[in-house]
C-alpha positions in Angstrom: 68.0 32.8 35.3 66.2 29.8 33.9 65.8 28.8 30.2 62.4 27.1 30.8 59.2 29.0 31.4 57.8 28.9 34.9 55.0 26.6 33.9 57.6 23.9 33.0 59.7 24.4 36.1 56.6 24.0 38.3 56.9 20.3 37.6 60.5 20.2 38.9 61.2 19.7 42.6 64.2 21.0 44.6 65.2 20.2 48.1 67.1 22.6 50.4 68.7 21.1 53.5 69.4 23.7 56.1 67.3 26.7 57.3 70.0 29.3 57.9 70.4 32.4 55.7 72.1 30.6 52.8 69.4 27.9 52.7 66.5 30.3 53.0 68.0 32.4 50.2 68.4 29.4 47.9 64.8 28.4 48.6 63.7 32.0 47.8 65.5 31.9 44.4 64.2 28.5 43.5 60.6 29.3 44.4 60.8 32.6 42.6 62.0 30.7 39.6 58.9 28.5 39.6 60.3 25.3 41.1 58.6 23.2 43.9 60.7 23.7 47.0 60.9 21.7 50.1 63.2 22.9 52.9 64.4 20.4 55.6 66.0 21.4 58.9 67.1 19.4 62.0 65.9 22.0 64.4 62.3 22.8 65.5 62.4 26.1 63.7 64.6 27.8 61.1 67.1 30.7 61.5 68.1 29.9 65.1 71.7 31.0 64.7 70.5 34.0 62.7 68.3 35.1 65.6 70.9 34.6 68.3 73.5 36.5 66.3 71.0 39.4 66.2 70.4 39.6 69.9 73.2 42.2 70.3 72.1 44.1 67.2 71.5 42.5 63.8 74.5 43.5 61.7 73.3 42.7 58.2 76.2 44.0 56.0 78.7 46.8 55.7 78.6 50.1 53.7 82.3 50.2 52.7 83.3 50.3 49.0 83.0 46.9 47.3 86.7 46.5 46.7 87.5 46.9 50.4 84.5 44.7 51.2 85.8 41.9 49.0 89.2 42.2 50.6 87.8 41.0 53.9 87.7 37.5 52.6 91.4 37.1 52.4 92.6 34.2 50.3 89.1 33.3 49.2 88.4 36.8 47.9 88.1 35.7 44.2 85.6 33.0 45.1 83.5 35.1 47.4 83.6 38.0 44.9 81.7 35.8 42.5 78.9 35.5 45.0 79.0 39.2 45.8 78.6 40.0 42.0 75.3 38.2 42.2 74.2 39.9 45.4 76.1 43.0 46.4 75.9 44.6 49.8 73.8 47.3 48.4 71.4 44.8 46.9 71.3 43.1 50.3 70.0 46.3 51.8 67.5 46.8 49.0 66.3 43.2 49.5 65.7 43.9 53.2 63.8 47.0 52.4 61.6 44.9 50.1 60.7 42.9 53.2 59.4 46.1 54.8 62.4 46.5 57.1 64.3 49.8 57.0 68.1 49.9 57.6 70.7 52.5 58.7 74.4 52.8 58.6 76.1 53.0 62.0 79.2 55.1 62.9 81.5 52.2 62.1 80.0 51.7 58.6 78.1 48.6 59.7 74.5 48.3 58.4 71.6 47.4 60.8 67.8 47.1 60.7 66.4 50.3 62.1 65.0 48.4 65.2 68.4 46.5 65.5 66.4 43.2 65.7 66.6 40.0 63.7 63.2 38.5 64.5 61.0 41.0 62.5 63.2 40.5 59.4 63.1 36.7 59.7 59.3 36.7 60.3 58.7 38.8 57.1 61.1 36.6 55.1 59.4 33.3 56.2 56.0 34.8 55.5 57.1 35.6 51.9 58.7 32.2 51.5 55.5 30.4 52.6 53.4 32.6 50.4 55.6 31.6 47.4 54.9 28.0 48.2 58.1 26.9 50.0 57.2 23.9 52.3 59.1 23.6 55.6 59.9 20.3 57.3 61.3 20.7 60.8 63.0 18.1 63.0 64.3 16.4 59.9 68.0 15.6 60.3 69.9 14.7 57.2 71.7 11.4 57.4 73.1 11.2 53.9 71.9 9.1 51.0 70.3 5.7 50.7 69.4 4.1 47.4 69.9 7.4 45.6 67.5 9.3 47.8 68.2 11.7 50.7 67.7 10.0 54.0 66.3 12.0 57.0 65.8 11.1 60.6 62.4 12.4 61.8 60.3 12.0 65.0 58.2 9.5 63.0 61.3 7.5 61.9 63.5 7.5 58.9 62.3 9.1 55.7 63.6 9.2 52.1 63.1 12.1 49.7 64.2 12.6 46.1 64.5 15.7 44.0 66.2 16.7 40.7 68.2 19.4 42.4 69.5 19.6 46.0 71.0 22.5 47.9 73.0 21.7 51.0 73.3 24.7 53.4 74.2 23.0 56.7 76.5 25.5 58.3 79.9 25.0 59.9 80.6 23.7 63.4 80.0 26.6 65.7 77.1 26.8 68.1 76.1 23.2 67.6 73.1 23.6 69.9 71.6 25.8 67.1 72.1 23.2 64.4 75.6 23.8 63.0 77.4 20.7 64.3 79.5 19.7 61.3 77.9 16.2 61.2 77.7 16.5 57.4 81.5 16.3 57.0 81.8 12.4 56.9 78.6 12.2 54.8 80.2 14.2 52.0 83.7 12.9 52.5 82.6 9.3 51.9 81.1 10.4 48.6 84.5 11.8 47.5 84.0 15.4 48.3 87.2 17.1 49.6 86.6 18.8 52.9 89.1 21.0 54.7 89.0 20.5 58.5 86.6 22.8 60.3 88.4 25.4 62.4 87.2 28.1 64.8 86.9 31.6 63.4 85.9 34.8 65.2 86.9 33.2 68.5 88.8 33.8 71.7 92.1 32.3 72.7 93.7 30.8 75.8 96.7 32.4 77.4 98.9 31.2 80.3 97.6 33.6 82.8 98.8 33.3 86.4 96.2 32.6 89.0 97.0 36.0 90.6 96.2 37.9 87.3 93.2 35.8 86.3 91.5 36.1 89.7 91.8 39.9 89.7 91.2 40.8 86.1 88.9 38.2 84.4 86.1 40.0 82.7 87.9 43.3 82.5 87.5 45.2 79.2 90.2 47.1 77.3 88.0 49.6 75.7 90.8 51.2 73.6 93.8 49.0 72.6 95.8 47.9 69.7 96.6 44.3 68.8 99.1 42.9 66.4 100.1 39.5 65.2 102.6 38.3 62.6 101.0 36.3 59.8 102.5 33.3 58.1 104.0 35.6 55.4 105.9 37.5 58.1 103.8 40.6 58.0 102.8 42.2 61.3 99.1 43.0 61.1 97.7 45.6 63.5 94.2 46.6 64.5 92.7 49.0 67.0 89.6 48.3 69.0 88.2 46.6 72.1 88.6 43.2 73.7 88.1 41.5 77.1 90.5 39.6 79.3 88.9 36.3 80.3 89.7 33.8 83.0 91.6 31.8 80.4 92.8 34.3 77.8 91.3 37.0 75.6 88.2 37.5 73.4 86.2 40.2 71.8 85.8 42.1 68.6 89.5 43.1 68.3 90.6 39.6 68.9 88.0 38.3 66.4 89.4 40.6 63.7 92.8 38.9 63.9 91.5 35.4 64.8 92.4 33.8 61.5 96.0 35.0 61.6 96.4 34.0 65.3 94.8 30.6 64.7 97.0 29.9 61.7 100.1 30.9 63.6 99.2 28.5 66.4 98.6 25.7 63.9 102.0 26.4 62.4 104.1 27.0 65.5 102.2 25.4 68.3 101.5 28.9 69.9 101.3 32.5 68.9 102.6 35.8 70.2 100.4 38.8 70.0 101.5 42.4 70.9 99.1 44.6 72.8 99.3 48.4 72.4 97.9 49.6 75.7 97.9 53.3 74.5 97.2 53.2 70.8 96.4 57.0 70.7 99.9 57.8 72.2 103.0 57.7 70.1 106.0 55.8 71.3 108.1 58.9 72.0 105.4 60.4 74.2 105.1 57.2 76.2 108.8 57.1 76.7 109.0 60.7 77.8 106.3 60.2 80.4 107.8 57.0 81.8 111.2 58.7 82.1 109.8 61.8 83.9 111.1 62.0 87.5 108.6 60.3 89.8 110.1 61.1 93.2 108.9 58.7 95.9 106.0 57.3 93.9 106.0 53.7 92.8 106.2 53.0 89.1 102.6 51.9 89.1 101.5 55.1 90.6 103.6 57.0 88.1 102.1 55.2 85.1 98.6 55.9 86.4 99.4 59.6 87.0 101.2 60.3 83.8 99.6 57.9 81.3 96.3 56.7 82.9 97.5 53.1 83.0 95.7 51.3 85.8 93.5 48.3 86.5 93.8 45.5 83.9 96.3 47.5 81.8 98.6 47.7 84.8 98.0 44.1 85.6 99.0 43.1 82.0 102.3 44.9 82.4 103.0 43.1 85.7 101.9 39.8 84.2 104.1 40.0 81.1 107.2 41.7 82.4 109.8 40.6 84.9 110.8 42.9 87.8 114.0 44.1 86.0 112.2 45.0 82.8 109.4 46.7 84.7 112.0 48.8 86.4 113.8 49.7 83.1 112.0 52.9 81.7 113.0 52.1 78.1 111.8 48.5 78.2 108.7 49.5 80.1 107.8 52.2 77.6 108.3 49.7 74.8 106.1 47.2 76.5 103.3 49.8 76.9 103.2 50.1 73.1 103.9 46.4 72.2 103.3 44.1 75.2 104.0 40.5 74.2 101.4 37.9 75.2 101.7 34.2 74.4 98.5 32.5 73.2 98.3 28.7 73.4 95.2 27.6 71.6 91.8 28.8 70.2 88.8 28.3 72.3 86.7 25.3 71.3 85.0 25.6 67.9 81.5 25.3 69.5 82.2 28.6 71.3 83.3 30.4 68.1 81.0 32.8 66.3 81.8 31.1 63.0 84.1 28.4 61.6 86.6 28.2 58.7 87.2 25.1 56.5 84.6 23.1 54.9 83.9 21.9 51.3 87.0 22.8 49.3 86.5 24.9 46.2 88.4 22.3 44.2 85.3 20.1 44.8 83.0 22.6 43.4 82.4 22.8 39.6 81.6 26.5 39.3 80.6 29.6 41.2 77.1 28.2 41.7 78.5 25.6 44.1 77.6 22.4 42.3 79.7 19.4 43.6 81.8 17.8 40.9 81.3 14.3 42.1 77.5 14.8 42.8 75.9 16.5 39.8 72.7 18.3 40.8 73.9 18.8 44.4 74.9 22.3 45.4 76.6 23.6 48.6 76.2 27.1 50.1 77.0 29.1 53.1 79.4 28.4 56.0 79.8 24.8 55.0 82.1 25.9 52.1 85.8 26.7 52.7 85.8 30.4 53.2 85.8 32.7 56.3 85.4 36.3 57.2 85.5 38.7 60.1 82.4 39.9 61.9 80.9 43.2 60.6 78.3 41.9 58.2 80.7 40.1 56.0 79.7 36.6 57.1 76.0 37.2 56.6 76.4 38.9 53.2 78.5 36.1 51.8 76.0 33.5 53.1 73.2 35.4 51.3 75.3 35.6 48.2 76.3 32.0 48.2 72.7 30.9 48.8 71.6 33.0 45.9 74.3 31.6 43.7 73.4 28.0 44.6 69.7 28.7 44.1 70.4 30.1 40.6 72.6 27.2 39.8 70.0 24.7 40.9 67.4 26.5 38.7 69.7 26.2 35.7 70.2 22.5 36.5 66.4 22.0 36.7 65.9 23.8 33.4 68.2 21.2 31.7 66.8 18.1 33.6 64.7 15.7 31.6 
């Protein structure tokens, strides 16, 4: 890791800006390597987004094979794979066990702490960091550089701090109230760092619902459905899962799984069409056969409910998307049950998103450790770098890995500093 003995590195100081998973991991690596570490964060306490993300069950990582795992990062697979090589999903689990927290694999392959909570894990981690000598400075908002030093706004006024190595782990731009507000973008851009626009990821989308549909079905879940979208390469990508109809559109885990492709299609075309499979466990021929069965005096809605179980929000979606003539045509109706077109207009605001895409471009980074080409000795990690991933433990694992890579890179830099 370092070419200097720990006694020599103990004279070297590193600053970490940002107290999320990537920043904390960088601080752990630096401290374990013998450096003096000061961590600064704008919030009153660290790990706020980490804690909120864990309220519904702390999904740490995923148990699938590493090749499939790496494929979740799409066009940034190669770059993120370099982080995963330093800290694999299995090593993430072993690291958590080392904090005294047991884990288990859920039915979906996702990995959780046994108690499903984030707080005990974070408490154990912070205790270890403090015991190793990491010093925490809260309510210190980074304002950029002045006269070669890092400038912070604090309750006591502005403060300047210098170090031989700096790790920036400032997050993206989702959930600004927890500290990830993207305010760092102009600070790096003015220094010549290339930054891709921050975009919502793992987010909901707005649709052009009628008042009639929205007032009756907002908040209704589709517990088993399929969703498809055509990506910019012309491939129709399909997933099965759950989502919720909202007053303005759709959101939920199934939507999040395709949010990058939907968002990119909207950016490219101004809108996106998705296709909803209302009965993903029925093949198209079975649906057609049931729709075409004689229904006597029953309405088509009653017929669909009786033969296929389509009612409530699923029935409402059919009425919303189809005209009267198409709804009355058994062939077109059956086709719509399996591939109902819905027009999406825009992503929900980035501050509502679970995560964000965009950030520091890899072209601005010198190597896999995340050192900025134009700012030697300054490393970037976590969600502020230009990669993205679906939910399911992939976001957190990559943040851990990138923080570890930045910490190791900073140690190497310190070992060479005079």
